[in-house]
N, C-alpha and C positions, 0 to 999 in steps of 0.2 A: 044599446050602448056601443056594441062593437061596430054596428052599421054607421052610427054617428061618428065614431072615432076614425073609422076607415075613410069615410067620405071627407072628413076634415083634412086628413093627410093628403088625400087626392087633390083637394083644392090647393093645399100648400105647395105640393110638388108642381102643379100646373102653374101656380103663381110664380114660383122661382124660374120655371121654364120661360115664362113671358119676360123675365128680367135678363135673359141671356145676352141680348145685344149690349148690355152695359159692362160685360166681361168680369164683373165682380159682385157677388152677392153682398159681401160686406160693404162695398162701396155704395150699393143701392140702399141697403138698410140705413147706413149713416146719412145718405142724402134724404131719405124719407123722414128720418127722425130728427133732421137738423133743426127745424123750428122748435122741437121739444127741448133740445139740449143746449140751445144757444145761451140760456141763462147759466148753465153749469160750466161751460167752457167750450172752446173751439174743438170740434171733433177731430181727433188725431187721424182717423181713418178716412176722412172725407177729403176729396180733391175738388169739390165744387164749392164755390163761394156762397156766402149767405144770400147775396143779392140774387143769385140765380134760382133760389127756391121760391116757388109760388106761395103767395100769402095764405091761400086757403088749401094748401096741399094736404095738410094733416086731416082737415075736416073731410075732404073728398075721399082720402084713402080710408078713413075710418068707416065712412058710409059704404064705400065700395066693398070693403072687407065684410061688413055686416050683411049686405045684400047678397054678396057672393056666397057667404057661408049658408044663408037660408036657402039659396038656390041649389047649392050642392046637397044639402040635407034632403030637399024635396026630390032631387033627381040624382041618385048615387053615381050614375055614369054620365059624364058630360063630354061627348066626343069632340065638341068644338074647341075645348081648351085642354083636354087631357091627352097625354101620350096614348097612342093607339093600343099598346099592350095593356095599359091600365084600364082603358075603356072596356076591353073585352073581359076583364076579370071582375068577379063579384067582390064587393067589399068584404063580405064574410069570409071568402076564401083567402083574401089578402091578410086578414087579421088572424086566421087560424094557423095551426101548426102543420096543415097538410102539405104546404109547399115551403121548402127551405132552400131556395137556390142560393148559390154563392154570390158575394158582393159584385155588383155590376159596375158599368161605366158611370162615373160621376160627371154631371154637367159642369162645365168650367165656370158657369155663372153662379152655381150654388156653393159659394165658398163657406157658407155657414155649416154645411154638412160635414166637412172635415173636422170642425169643432166638436161634432157629435161622435167622433171616433170612426167616421166612415172613411174608408181608404180607397182611392182610385186604383183601377187596374189598367194595364196597357190596353190600347185600343185593339191590338192584335188578338188579345184574349177575349175580348168582349164584342167581337163583330156580330155574333149571333145572340148575344145576351141582351135582355131588356135594360133600358137606361137606369131603372131603379129596381132593386130587389134586396130586401133586408130580412134577417132573421127576426123572430118575434120580439125578443128583448130589445133589439135596436129600434123596432117600430114604436115601442112604448116610449123610449127615450126621445125619439123625434117628435112624437105627438106632444109629449110633455114640454119640449123645448119651444114648439110653436105656440102652445097654450100660454107659456110665459110671455113670449113676444107679443101675442095678441093683447094681453093685459097691459103690456108696456105701451103699445100703440094707442089703446083706448084711454090711457091716462092723459090728463091735461098737462102735467109738468113732471116728468120723471126725475125727481131729485134723488141724490144718494140715499136719503132716508126712505123714499118710496121703493127704490130697488131693493134695499135691505129688507123692508117689510114684505115685499113680494117673495123674496127668497125664503124668508121665515115661513110665510103662509104656504108656499109650495112644498117646503120641507114637511110641514105638518100634514099636508094633504097626501103626500106620496105613499104612506102606508095604506091609506084608504083606497087609492087608485092602484095599489099593488105594482108600483113602478120600481124596477131594480136599480140599485146604486143611486139613491137620491143625492147623496153628497157629491158624487162625481159629476152628476148632471148639473148641480148648482154651481160647481166650479166652472163648468163650461159656460153657463149663463153669465157668471161673473166675468169670465174672460171676454165674452162678447160685449158686456157692459164696458169693459176697459177699452175695447176697440172703438166704441162710440163715445169714449171719454166720460162715461157715467161710472163712478167708482163706488161700489157698495161700502157701507161703513164696516161691515164684518163679513167674513166668509170662511167656510170650513177649509182645512188644509188640503192642498192638492194631493192626489193619490196616485197609486201605481196605474190606475186606469185613466189617468189624465189624458186628454186627447193628443194625438200625434200632431205636431205643429209644422212638420216639414212641408215645404212646397206652398205655403200660404203667402201671397204677396200682399203686404200692407202698404197701401199707397201713401206717398208723401210722409213716410215715417222717419225720414232723415232730413236734416236741415238743408242739404244740398239738392234736395228734390229727387234724388235717385230712389228707386224702389229698394226696399229692404226685403231680402228673401231669406227666410229661416232655413238654414242649410240642412240638407238631407244627406246623411252619410251612407255611402255604400261600402261593400267589403273591400273594394280596391283602395279606398282611402284609409281603411283600418290598417292596411299593411304598410303605410308610408311612415308613420311617426308614432313614437311612444310617449310615455308619461313625462310631463314636466310639472313643476309645482311652484306656487307662490309661497315663499316663506316670509312671514311678516316680521318687520322690526317691531319690537314691543313698544306700544304707545301707552300714554297715561290713560287710565280707565275713564277719567272724567272728561277727557278731551274728545271732541267730535272726530270720528275716524276719517282722516284725510289721506290715508296711505294705501294699504294693501287692497281693501275692497273696492276703492274707487279706481285703482289701477286695473283691477279685474274687470270692472265695468267697461273700461275702455276696450279691453280685449273682447269682451262679450258683444259690445256694440259693433266692433269691427267685423265680427262674424255674422252680424245682422240679426241678433236675437233681441236686442233692445234698441230703442231709438237714440240718436245722438243727443237729443235734448235731455234724456233721462240719465245718460252715462255720467257717473260720478255721484249721482244722488239715489239711484235705484237700489244700489247694493244688491245686485241680482243674486249673488251667492249667499247672502244672509237670509236664509229661508225661514228662520224661526222668528216669532213675534218679539221675543225678548232680545234677540240680536238687533232687530230694528230699533227697539226702545232704548237699549243701552249703547247702541252704536259700536258694538264690538262683535267679533266673530267668536262663536262658542263651539260650533261643530264644523269640521272640515267638510267641504262640499266639492264634488267633482263635476266637471263639465267638459264636453268634447267640443273643440273649436276647429273650424276649417280655415286654413290660411293658404295664401297663394303668393308666390314671389313673381312679380312682373318682370323685373330686370334680370336678364339672362346672366349678366356679369355677377350678380349675387350668387347664383348657383355655383359658379366656378370657385367661389370663396368658401364653400362648405367643405370641410376637411374629411368628408366621408361620402361613400357612394350613394347617390340619390337617383330616383327615376321620376322624371317629370318635375314640375314646379309646384305641385300641390302637396299640402302637409296637413296631417291631423294632429292637433295638439291636445293631449289629455291634461287639463289644468285642474289642480286641486287648490282651492282657496282655504288655507288653514288658519287657525286662531293665532293671535299674537300674544295674548295674555299668558303669563307663565303658568297659571293654574291649569291651563288647557294644553300643556306641552305634550301630553299623551296623544292628543289628536294629531299633533305635528309628527310624532313618531310613526303613527299609523299611516299617515300620508307619505312620509319619506320612504317607507318600505316599498311602496308600489310605484315610485317615480325614479327617473334617471337623472334629472337635472333640477336645479333649484334657483329660483329668482329671489334673491335676498333684498328686502326693502329696508333701507336705512334712512332715518330722519336726518335731514340736512342740518337742523339746528341742534337737536339733542345728541347726535352722533351715535357711535356704537355703544349700546347698552348691554346689560347683563344677559338679556334674553338672546341678543344677537350671537353671543359666544355660545350659549347653550344650544341654539338651533344649528349653528355651523358645526359644532362638535358632533351633534347627532348626524348631520348630513354627511360629514367626512367619514364617520365610522361606518356608514352604509355605502360608502364609495359613490356619493352623489356629487356631481360636478356643479359648482355654483357660478352664477353670474349675478351682478349687483345693479340696483338702481338707487341713486341718492335722491330721495323724494322731498317734497315740501320746499322746493327752491323758491316758490312764491313767497313763503314766509321770510326767507332771508332778504328778498328784494323789497317787499312791502312793509314788513314790520321792523326788521333790523336795519334795513337800508344800507347794506354793506357796499363797499366798493368792489370793482371787478377783481382786483388783486386779492382782497380779503376773501372773496367768494372762492377764487381759485385755491387759495391756501386752505380754506375749510374743506373743499373737495379733496384736496391732496391728503390732508390729515385723516379724513374718513376712509379713503381708499387704503392708506397705510395701516390704519387700525384693523380693517377687515383682513388684510393680507397677513398681519401678525397672528391673528387667530387661525387663519388657514394654515400657515406654516407651522404653528404649534401642534395642530392635530392632524397634519397631512399624512395620508396613507401613500407610501411610495408607489404602489401599483397604479395610482391615479395619475402620476406624473405631475407636472407643474399646473396646478389649477388656481393659482393666484389670479386676481382680477386686475386688468390693466386697461385704463381708458383708451390708450393709443392702439389697443388691439380690438376695441369694440366690445369688451366684456363688462363695461360699466356704462350705465345710462344716467342721465340727469333729467329731472323734470318735476312736475306737479300733478299728482293724481287727482286732486280736487278740481284743478282747472283743465285737466285732460290733455296736457302737452308734455312731451319728453323728447330727448334727442340723444344720440350717441355721436362720438367724434367721427365715426365712419360716415354718418349721413352728411355731415358738413364737408368731410374730405372728398366725398363723391361729387358734391356740388362744385367745390372749388377746383377739383381735378378736371372736370369737364370745361369749366370756365377758362382755366389757364393752360389746359392741355398738358398736365403733368400726371405722373403715376399716382394712383390713389393711395397705395400702400406707403409711399414716401410722404405723401401729404398727411396721412394719419399720424405718422411718427412725429411730424413737425408741429402738429396742433396740440401737443401736450408736453409738459416739462419745460426745461429752460431753452426754449427756441424762440427766436425773435426774427421778425422780417424788417429789414432796413429799406424804407421806401426810397431813399436816395440812391443807394447802390443796387436796389432791386435784387438783393441777395439775402439768403438766410444766414443767421449767425447765432452762436452760443453766448455771445457777449451782450449784456443788457444795456451797454452804453456805446454811443458813437458820437465822437467829436463833442464830448461833454454833455450830450443830451441822453436822457433815459429812453430806451426803446420800450414799446409796449409788448408784453408777452403775447405770443401768437394765439393762445387759447382765448385770451381776453379780447384781442383785436378782431379775430375772425369769427368767433363763436358768441362770446358774451356781449360784444358791442351791439349787434342788431337787437338782441333781446333787451338789453338795458335801454336802448333808444325807444323800443316799443313801450316798455313800462313807463318810461319818463314822459313820453308824449301823451299817453292815455291818462296817467295820474294827474298830469297838469293841464289836461283838456286842450292840447295844442292840435286843433282840428286839421290845419293845413299840413302840419308835420305828419300827422296820422295818415292823411290821404297820400302824401308822398311816399311814406314807408310801405303802405299797402300796395302802391303801384310798383315800387321797386322790387318788393318781395313776391310779386305776382300772386297776391292773395285776393280772391274774388269774394266780395261781400254783396249780399242782397240789399235792396233799399231799406228793408226793415232793420237789418243788421247795422247799416250805416247810421241809423238814428240812435243806436245804443250809446251809452256813456258809462264811464267808470269800469268797475269790475266785469259787468256783463259783456262790454265791448272787448275788454282785455281777454276774457275767456274765449270769445269767438275768434279773435285774430290769432291768438296763440295756438288754439286747436287746429286752425287751418294751416298755420305756418309750420308747426311741429306736432303732428298728431301722435299722441302717446302710443297708440296701438301699433303704428308703423315701426316706431323705434323698438318697442318691446318684442314684437314678433320677429323683426329682423335679427335682433340680438340673440333670441332664443334659437331660432332656426339655424343661424350660422354657427353658433358656439356650443349649444348643448347636444349631447349625443343621442342618436336613435337607439331603440332597444337592442338592435343587432350589435351595435358598437358597445353599448354599456354592459350588456350581460356577459361579454367576454371577460371583463375584469371583475365583475360583481359575483359571478357564479360561485367561486370558492368561499366567499363570505356569506352567501345565501343558503348553500346546501350543506346539510349535516353529514351526509354520507361520503363515500369515496368519490374522488373526482373523475374516475374513469368508468362509472356505471352509466347506463343509458339515460337515466333521469338527469344527471348532472351534465352530460353531453348535450342533451336537449335544451337545458337551461342556458348553457354557455353559447350555443349556436342560435338561440331564440328560434327554434325550429317549429313551425306550425304543424309539421307532419310527425313530430316526435311524440313521446308519451306526454299526456297532460300533466303539467305541474303548475298548480294555481295556489297562490297564497291569499287567504282571507285575512285582512288586517283589522277589520272592524265590522260591526253590525249597524245598519241604518234602519231606524224604526219606519214601518209603513203605517198607512192609515188603518189597516186591519189590526186592531188592538192585539198586542202580544206577538205579532209576527215581525220579522226583520228581513231586509235584504242583506245578503252576505256580500260585502264590498271588498274587492281584491284585484289582483293582477295576474294575468296569464303569463307565466314565464316560459312555458314550453307547451307544444301541442295546440289544439283548438277545442274550446269548450262550446257546447251547443245544447239546446233544449232537448231534454229526454235522455241525455248521456248518463250512463251508469258509472259512478265514480266511487273511489275509496276515500272516505272522509276521515282524515287522521288528525286527532287532537294533539295538543302540545305534549302530552305524556305518552304518545304512541312509540312503541319500540318495534322495529322490524322483526318479523317472525312471530310476534305475539298478537293477540286479539284485543288487548286492552286499549281503550280510547279509539276504537276503530268501528266505522259504520260503512256499509256498502249500500248506497242509495242512488236514485236517479235525480238529476237536476230537472225541476219542473219547467223553469223558464230562464232565459238569459236576457239581460237588459243593459242599456247604456244609461249612465247617470248624467242627467242634463240639468244640473242645479236643482230647482224645485220640481222639475219634470223628470219622468223616466221614459225611455224610448225602447220598446221591445225590439229585439234583434235575434236573428236565427242562430248565428254562431259568431264567435270572437276568436281571432287567431292570437298567437303568442306576441307579447309586447304591448298588449292593450289592457286598459282598466275595464272592469266589468262588474255588474251586479247580478247576483244569483237569487232565484226564488226557490224555496223548498228545502234548503239545507240548514236553515237557522236552528232547527230543533236538535241538530246533532253536533253543534259547536257552541261553546260558551262565549268566547270573545274572538278567537282567531284559530287558524289551523291550516292544514295543507289538504288540497284535493288532488288526486292523481288517478291515473288509469293503470299505473305500473304496480304490480304486486311486490316488486323488490325495492321500490323507491323509499328512501328515507324522508324525513320531514325537512321542510325549509325552516331555517332557524327562527326561534322565537324572538320577538322584538324585546329590546331592553329600553325601559323608560327612564328619562332623565329626572323625573319627579317621583316621589313616593307618597302614598296616601297616609299622611301623618296627622291629619285633623279629623276627629271623629265626633259624631253626634248619635245619640240613641233616639229611636223613634218608637212610638206606640200609638195605637188607634184610640180614638175617643169613645168609640162604640165597640164593645167586645165582639159583636157579631161580624165586624169588618176585618177580623184578624186574618182569615184566609185570603182576603183581597190584598192585605199588606204583604203577606208572604209571597204571593204570586207577583205583586208589584216589585218587590225587592229582587226577585229573579230577573225580571225584565230590565230593571235599572242596571243590574250587574252586567247584563248582556249588551246594553246600549252604550256603555262608556268603557273605553279601554282601561282606564286607571282606577275607577271607583271600586271599592271593596265593601262587600256586605257580609255580615257574620251574626251569629247568635251565640251569646256567652252562656255560661252554665246556669245563670239566674233566669234565662229565657228572654233576656233583653236583646232587641234587634239593634244592631249598630251599623251605621253607614260611615265609611271613611273616604276622604277626598284629599286632593293635593293642597288645598288651601281653603280659606273662608269662602271665596267667590265660587270656586268649583263645587264645594259642598252645598252652598246655597242653591245653585242651579240644579244640582242633582236632587235635592230634597223637594224643590219646586216641581220638577218633572215627576217625582215619585207621587207627590200628593195630587197633582192635577191630571196626570196622564196615566202612569203605569199602574198605580193602585186605585186612584180615583176616589179616595175616601179622606175625610179630615183626619189630620195627624197631630199628635202632641210631640213636640221636638225639644230635646234637652239642650243645654248650653254646650258649646264646642269643648271638646277635650282633646288631649294630645296622645298620639300613639308612641309608646316608649319601647325600648329594647332592653333585654337583659344580657349582661356580659360578665366576664371574670377579670380580675386584676392581677392574678398570679396563678402559679401552678397549684393543684390540690395539695393541701398540707399532709394528706395521707391517701392511700388507695381506698376508694370506696368499694364496698362489697355488698351484693344483694343476692339473697337466696330466692329461688322459685318457691311457689306455694307448697309444692310437694316435697321441698327440702332436698331434692335430688340434684339440683343444678345451681352453680354459683358463677357470678359474673364479677370481674374486677376491672374497674375503670378509673382513670384520672382525667382531669380537665386542665387546660392551660390556655392562655390567650393565643388566638390565631395570628394576630398581627394586622394592623390597619391596611397595609399595602396589599396583602393577600385578600383581605375582605373586600376591598375596593375592586380588585381584579376579578373576583368571583361575581360581584354585583354588576360589573361592566360587561361580563360575558367573556372576558379574556381567558378565564379558567372555568371550565364547565364539566359536568358529569359525562357529557357526550364526547369529550375529547379523547383522542388516542392515549392510552395509559402511559406508554413510554414517552410520547411527546410531552404530555402534561408533567410527568415526573422530571424530565430534563429541564423544563421551564421552571418548575418549583426549585429545583436544585441550583440552577444557574442564577436566577434572579432573586430568589427569596430565601436562599441558604437552607433549604430543607435537606434532610437525609434522603438519598435516592430510594433506599429500601422502604422508608415510610411513605414517600410520595407515590410509590407503585402500589401500596396497599391501602389506598383510600377507598373505603367502602361506599360512601355516599356523601352527598351534600344535603343540607336541610336548613329550614323547613321547606316543604313543597319541592324537594329534590333539587332545588337550585339556590337555596339561601347560603349566607356566608357563615356556615358552621360545617365542620367536617368530622367524619368518624374514621379513625385510623386503626388498623389491625396491627398491634405490636406483639402479638402472641407468637410463641414458637412451639411447634410440634404438638398442637392440640387436635385431638381426635374429634370427628363429627362437627367441626367448626362450620364448614360450609352448609351443613344441614340446618343450622339455626340462623344463617345470615339474613334471610328475608325477614324473619321474625325480629331479629335485633334491629334491622333497618327500620321496621315499622315502629318499634319502640323509640328509636332515635327521632323519627319524624314527629312523633307525638310529643316527645319531651322538648324538642327545639321549637315546636309551635306554641307550647304553653310552659314557660319556665317556672322554676320553683318560687321565685320571689313574689311576682304579681300576676302570674299566668300570662305574661306578655311574651312575644316571640324572642328567641335568643339571637345573638349576633356576635361574630368574631370569637367563637369558642372552638377549640380543637379538643376532641375527646379521643383518648388513647385506650384501646382495650388491652389491658395488661395480661390477663389470664382468664381462662374459662374452664370450669369443671362441669362435665356433662354426664348424665346417666347413659349407660351403654344401650339401653332399650329405647328405641325411637318414640314409643308411645308416651314416655315420661318426659320428653323434651320438645313437645309440640308448641305451636304458637300460643296456645292458652297459658302455658307456663312461662314462656320466654318474653313475650311482648311487654307485659306489665313489669316483669323483673328488670328488663333493660331500661325501661323508663325510670324506675326508682333509682337504679344505680347511677344513671346519668344526672338526675336531679341532685342526688347526694354529692356526686363529684363536683357539681357546680357550686353547691353551698360550701364546700370545703376549699374553694379557690377564690376567696374574697369577692363575692358577687357584687355587682354594681348595676346601676340603671343608666342607660344611654338616652339622652333627649335629643330630638331633631333640632337643627339650627338652620335658620334662613340666612342667606346672603342678601342684604338689603342695599339697594342702590337708590340714593336720594339726589334729586336735582333741585337746587335751591339758589336764589340770589344771595349775594354775599351778606347783605344786611339782615337776612333772616336766619343765618347759620347758628346763631347763639341758642335758639330754642331747641335745635335738633339734639345737641349733646345732652341737655337736661332730660329730654324724653328718653333717649337711649340709655342713660345711666339708670333711670328709675326702672327700666325694664331689663336690666342685666345685659344690655347690649354694649358693644365696644367698637369704636371706629378704627379701621386699619388702613384706610387710604382716603386722601382728600386732594382733589386737583381741580383747577379751573378749566373750563371749556374755552379754548382760545377763540377770540373773536366775539365772545358773548359774555354777559354779566353773570352767567350761571356757574355754580360750583357743583361738582359731582362728589358725593360722599359715599363711601362703601363701608358697611359695618356688618358684624355678625349679630343676629338677634335670635334668642331661643324661641321656638315656635310657641311654647307655652305662654310667652309674654307678648305675642304678636297680635292677640285678639284686640281689635279696636285701635291698633297702632296707627293706621292712616288718618283716622279722624283726630286722634290725639296730636299727631304730628302737625296736621294742618291748623289745628287750634293754636298750637304753640308758635306757628310761623305765619299766622295771618292768612292761611290758605295758599302760601307761596311754595310749599314743599310738596314734591310728588314722589312717593316711594314705589319701588318695584321690588318684590320679594320672590326669591326662588330657593327651593331646598338645596342646601349645600353639603352638610355633613352631619354626623352624629358626634356628640361629645358626652363625656361622663358627667353625670349630675353631681355638682360639687356640694360639699356640706357634711360629709361623714358617711357612715355605713348605711346601706339600704336596709339592713336588718335591725337597726336601732330606731324604734318609733319616735325617739325624741329629736332626731335629726331631720333636716329638710327632706332629704331623699326618703327617709323612713316615713315621714308624714304623707308624702306623695304615694308611697306604696300602700299605706293604710287606707288612704282615700280610694285608690284603685280597687283594692280588695273589697272594700265596703260597697263600691258602686257595682261590682260584679256579683255581689251577693255571696261571697265566699268568706271563710273564717278570717278575721282581721289579722291574726298572728300567723306568721310563716311556718308551715309544717316543718318539723325537724327530721329530714331524711337521713341525717348523718349518724343515727343510732346504728345503722348497718355497718358503718365504718369501724365502730368500736368492736363489733363482732370480728372484723377482719384482724384487728390488733391482737385479739386473744388467739384467733386461729393462727396468726403469723408467729406468735410466741411458741405455740405448741409444735408447729411444723414450719421450720425455716424454709424460705423460698430458695 
């Protein structure tokens, strides 16, 4: 078997060597297979016409392959066709483990070998090395690959079904043949099938061992006939440019995605990773099958793109120091649906700039404001593109002036949001079309432009200054053709002048659209000639939208406009980290770690923030995805892995481990790389076991953490899950752990009854999470309950009396009261403006000045909770109590326990301030240990809550609905039935659409979109985002006859606890008696 396998590979190598004159193995394969695939479609990798292929080529090749295989089996060494070094070696030695030379020089003709993971080495290193030498595992993969190709060659008609069948058969045979990584190999076979335009019906997900794609030239992969080269990044390019990000404008879920992902495709195509024909349809960064099926982005996906500015004048306009004209753009395509806002937050942390995509027709929606608020809080500089202009021209058929006014209103709406949440340290980051920070275009059709692009063209034509031209092409500027002068007046001698934006920018676009939609061929030919657009003969034969797409893409390529806007206006990491460092770093601003972050110093101490975990094909393992803010990360580097709860000087939540490998994230591919300097995005292998969701990696022993991210959404929708087969319970538990790690926002928990609960930001988010849990993370059939809502417990007044609780040994007494914390303080804590890591004096001054706290109380805040960061506080108001600091840790533990499970329904508490009034402790330390204090502290806190008019808070969605005027009547009825109320209603100027904003309790939101569309004939499109908490109306939560009381009873029953609320207030009566005997 070994002899046969080795000789087969020898023949395959020699065969590829014979193909060397054709310069491309892929090209030759496609040419040889052309007669086979002609029924499937035109091979994208072939540069040879069908007419040039001999009619009997495939028959001859099949016969030659069979005869040559027999000849090779009969004679293991064939000096006539084999390389000399292979002829001298025995097949058995080649197959054995005795020789393991390093990878040698790859023949330029064998382009299929890089697909197998084989990497070329420089000729200087391989002058004495044999042309082929592979380790044993690689030989098996190569043999397996050529075995598959032989089957493909021998088949009469390789249809997609046949390829899928061959892949399935090969997968089943792989364990028998003992071939390593069968799924990876089959991905490579599938990739080769795509090169010859045979697409299998199904294929396994691409893995971390996916082949390296750089340096492969795919012939005729672009419409203009130029070769597309998949870019290979070197370390010098990694130093040029840092993170940028696409932030999507929220789109309707039912609508085909015409915005963010299609714009991303244009950028990916410009970098040479996909062909121009597929740009806009491939959705390269939508790597999951459900993303492709639903046409929405679910997980944020990173990709590194290479950009080059050709015009030297462009480099002069960059307001920061640059070296050369090449740039590396780290692009993150993040979700637009509000349920996946946590993915946007994770992406924002590791980027420096944001490209905000706004729908031209729908305008600025609720998600736009949410995302911009998050971006500005992270000190991310935005630029904007107004997308879907093709809809305004083709569907609404607006005039040039109406389109300008629509653009102007959209820009104004974006700037209102930016000015509302602006951080002064950022300076003026509002977007201005005349400064080139706003683009206009169509992601679906692949075209876009900025005013700067037109200004450059006209400045060259008329010989004027481009900056002056930019200012004149926006706003109330008019060109008078009679006087040949610019003016601010719209009228001249009784005639209305045309706005400059309409005349010089929109006019040629409108003429192109008008000529093509009305099939005016002569006018089209004239326009194409004037605009210097080159069309092939095939493109000239197109009509309608296909012709419109081709002409507009060549006239105004979207990638050119977006890349120019980003490179010229968004900051590099060196620039951005100077003003971001103080908001990123928790520690003092003068220590070495913060200085390294501020300077973006690749030689400083490593400071790397992991913002999310990305699942790999290796079940249960994850890439740690993050940003290097300081230092350089490399494979094998030993680092300190600090979780969110790490405190400097302590060993809690701290691990010291080595990084196994560093990788670049390239969409659905990963690219191994030796080291990554400061300012870049990176993936890490081997640290996922020591982090839950996020954390800080550093080499400095004194470094504090980088600040934890604050999410704009909360996991307020819950479902319980259980296995159908009890034997699968361990798999469910392990699957829940993986699910929690894979999503930044999802929450998994087990209540006292043993019920497993999964909480998400909304119905869609929860649906996706449970699908992943059942099909991937756990891999077992599940029984899933109906969705329920996560509530919070609060108080409405100060405790009616001081609550007292005695320890079990009766030697210690704790006295506590509860009172409302206040909504403003609660929101500040949840937003991170007030946190336990703040300087005590600074925090006290803030509370005193802005929230009217007593300074003494503000300085004596012991902790926040639950989870040390929730919107509840514990304040020490005692005076002259002995041994108090000795029980502080135990009291804090009891506080965290109590605030995590409140007394009414064991839901987390919110907006409660607990005041410790007095403490009586036993003088002997052995009688006041944690066993005595923790439970006592919990009981007294729960009693204080019940004495302060407890209530239940329910989550409320802000719902934005777009609907035509004639369908508005049905909306009010649906909202009224669901306890919702409208607080804003306005018409979108220039369209028949109205925008209605309303508050809707989350408990009433299940099935709301379907109900709304039913009532409006499918014309209403709602978008919901969590907005605030409100007190559940209808009476006391402790009275089972009221609506809140019924909800409490249902929650307690569902959790398997006693239906009546325990009476913790008996201890307060003891205090009354104690107080009467001994006055305070």
